[in-house]
C-alpha positions as CSV (number, residue, x, y, z in Angstrom):
1,M,99.2,100.8,77.4
2,T,100.0,101.9,81.0
3,T,96.5,102.7,82.2
4,D,96.8,100.3,85.1
5,R,99.2,102.8,86.7
6,N,96.1,104.6,87.9
7,W,95.9,101.9,90.6
8,P,98.5,102.6,93.2
9,V,99.0,100.2,96.1
10,W,96.9,102.4,98.5
11,K,93.9,102.3,96.2
12,L,94.1,98.6,95.8
13,A,94.5,98.2,99.5
14,L,91.4,100.3,100.1
15,L,89.5,98.3,97.6
16,L,90.6,95.0,99.2
17,Y,90.2,96.0,102.8
18,L,86.8,94.4,103.3
19,F,88.0,91.1,101.9
20,A,91.2,91.1,103.8
21,T,89.4,91.9,107.1
22,G,87.0,89.1,106.5
23,A,89.8,86.7,105.9
24,V,91.6,87.8,109.1
25,A,88.3,87.5,111.1
26,I,87.8,83.9,109.8
27,N,91.4,83.0,110.6
28,L,91.2,84.5,114.1
29,F,88.0,82.6,114.8
30,M,89.5,79.3,113.7
31,L,92.6,80.0,115.7
32,G,90.3,80.6,118.7
33,L,88.6,77.3,118.1
34,L,92.0,75.5,117.9
35,S,93.2,77.2,121.1
36,Q,90.5,75.2,123.0
37,S,92.7,72.1,122.5
38,I,95.4,73.6,124.7
39,G,92.9,74.8,127.3
40,L,92.3,78.4,126.3
41,T,88.8,79.8,125.7
42,A,87.5,80.3,122.2
43,L,87.1,83.7,120.6
44,S,83.5,84.7,119.9
45,P,82.6,85.8,116.4
46,R,82.2,89.3,117.6
47,A,85.6,89.4,119.3
48,S,87.2,88.0,116.1
49,I,85.6,90.7,114.0
50,A,86.6,93.4,116.5
51,L,90.2,92.2,116.4
52,A,90.1,91.9,112.6
53,L,89.2,95.5,112.0
54,P,92.6,96.9,112.8
55,L,94.5,93.8,111.7
56,G,92.8,94.0,108.3
57,V,94.8,97.1,107.4
58,P,98.2,95.4,107.1
59,A,96.6,92.4,105.4
60,A,94.9,94.7,102.9
61,W,98.2,96.5,102.3
62,A,100.0,93.2,101.6
63,A,97.2,92.1,99.3
64,G,97.4,95.5,97.5
65,R,101.2,95.1,97.0
66,W,100.6,91.6,95.7
67,V,98.0,92.7,93.2
68,R,100.2,95.7,92.1
69,H,103.1,93.2,91.5
70,L,100.8,91.0,89.4
71,L,99.6,94.0,87.4
72,D,103.2,95.1,86.8
73,E,104.3,91.6,85.8
74,A,101.4,91.3,83.4
75,A,102.2,94.7,81.8
76,A,105.9,93.6,81.3
77,D,104.9,90.6,79.2
């Protein structure tokens, strides 16, 4: 059964964009908090979200490729 071929990488990436962007925003915020230890200012939550919006695109694409690989691997077995 090859019905999972209806899910190309771009559709998976579009589906996972919100989750990937959220993960990027959390990581940027935590990086901003850690940057205080070397004397830099922390990133605000709003700045982290604003930076995460464009950075979520490659993260979602990578997540989509990973899920596509997992689906292909599961179909091969």
